[in-house]
Phi, psi and omega in degrees: 000317180297318180296317179297316180296318179297318178297319178296318179296319180297317181292325177295316179297321179296322179291323177297324177293320177301315180298314183297330182268359180083013178271068190293318182292327174295320178296320179295314182296322179292316180296317179298318180301319180290318184286335178296333180288314176190103184283351183267351180297138182298322183289347179269359180298323179297327178291327177295315179298315180295322178296317179301315182291315181296320180298314181297314183293322179296316180294319178298318180296317179295323181293322176297319178296319180298316180298323179288315184295330179295338180275343178270164182219068176216166185298319182299315181293324179292324177294314180298320182299315180298315183286338172293317177296323176298319180293321178299317180291320179298320180299319178293322180295330177293320189271326188306318181295341182273344186288146358279155175243119188262132175256098187294327182293337179250356177064040182208165171276146177295146185257123177229112181284113180259142182217147176275109182262010187299318180296314180296320181294318179295317180296319180294323178295318180296319179295317178296316180300316179296321180294319179296318180297312182293319180294318179297323179297318179295321179294319183292328182291344179284341184058025177264136186297315181293321178295324179296323178294321176295320178300320179299318179297318179295319180291327176294321176296319178297320178298321179295334179290339177067039182273351176071041179293131176291135178082003182296318182299316179295322180292323175297318179297320179296316180295321179296317181295314183293330183271354185271137169274120178261127185241126178261122185254131178234153176240123182241115180259102181247026185273343185086357178253152178280128177259129180301140179300324179300320179294319178300315180297319180294320181291328182270356179275088185287350176294339182270358183270354178065036179272096187273084179224108185299327188263016178229131176238135180252128178238134175256000172232129186290131174261117184297343182270003183242133172268107185285140182272321184225160174231144174235121180251124175263104186257119177255113184253344183219120169225109184232150180235134176282160175295157174286121184241137174234124178235145180231148172214146179254138180229132177271133177244131174230148181207138175268122186231158176282130185230057178101197180209168176210165178283142177283134182236153177273187183297333179277356179088008180272148180291130180272151182235156179275186185297333181269002176087010179271143178299141180269129179255145175229145180286148175254128179249146177218158179256125180247159181213160178207155174253117181260125177255112182261126181245130178243129173256138184214136172204140184228149173241129178246126182238131179219152179172207177207167176243123184247127175263132183227135173274108185285334179289323181262353177065042180216152176285137179269315183195164176216149185224134179292147180224117179209150177201162177226132178242131185244128168265126181216134177220132182235129176216172185211155169231166181215158172233135178118208185271119182300334183292346179280350184275149176276172178299320179295322177299318182295325176296319178294324179295329179289335179289163181224166174298139179239133178301139178294140175288148174285175185299319181296317180294322179296321176295318178296320178296332180275357187299322179297321178294318180294314180295326178298319178292319178297317180300319179299316179295314185292322180289325183276352184221068181285153181280000000 
């Protein structure tokens, strides 16, 4: 009982602080939460009183704001006006299911002035929608990329209002097109080596780079109907392959191991026994050896070049970044002569390996594609347009 009373007192004090600070909607939400559990409890009567006061003050404050905003004539005030009416209706919806709320100490029901705000809300929505449409139109007429992006945001807000404006979808498409940076990506292989077509396609597929930028589109095929803003050139100037190398080395392995047991004997050759009369056994150790031949296969591909960012409207390079990577094919296996017991666990793993055919140059480049794309992704993410 004491814990329940203490919890009730704490929530009342918290609500009183909300009221004193002008946080009326927080006070309303806390009181409603308490009363939804049981509005007839005696200890919840204070919450009813606080709810009545917070509701009146919140509505009075909103009405003062509405009267002021009606005198202004800008998009911000029209937006605030619409959402104030939404807030007034939401506040009523919170309280209406709890009514009536009886204040036994005063012998009356709590008073909550309810009003139908639907006409005002609809009118405010229409005014806001018209303002969004007109403002977006002014932004689009500037043909400025940043203004077009702002227009797109306004038109998206208008779409959310659900007013059914004719031509809204087309206008959104226009704003999106005008606000987008179009980037033409090219791959230039000046290395003197043939690059597999599959690798070229993978490098030019910018959808796989995870570049999350709504306002930038990358094209690897030129669209004649688009005026591209920027260009990115992937320049490969060096593609080299090392010779296929096989190296061998022999290593001797020796190990002292237990190789059975025998009875312990005294100088006369008789079997010795322990205190309980049992024959004494001793381990026999022997040294075993093996020759391990370790074979290493090695081949490497080295790729070098740069990434150049270019402003196509101004016809100048913006920046360039070095791009290089090395991919190594390596295989290690082993054979042995002698006693297998002399080998370590690592030796045995190498013995299980086998010779692997060397990849050709094209395959080695394809195997290196993840490394090349990783370097490209790092450059593109760190240097957005």
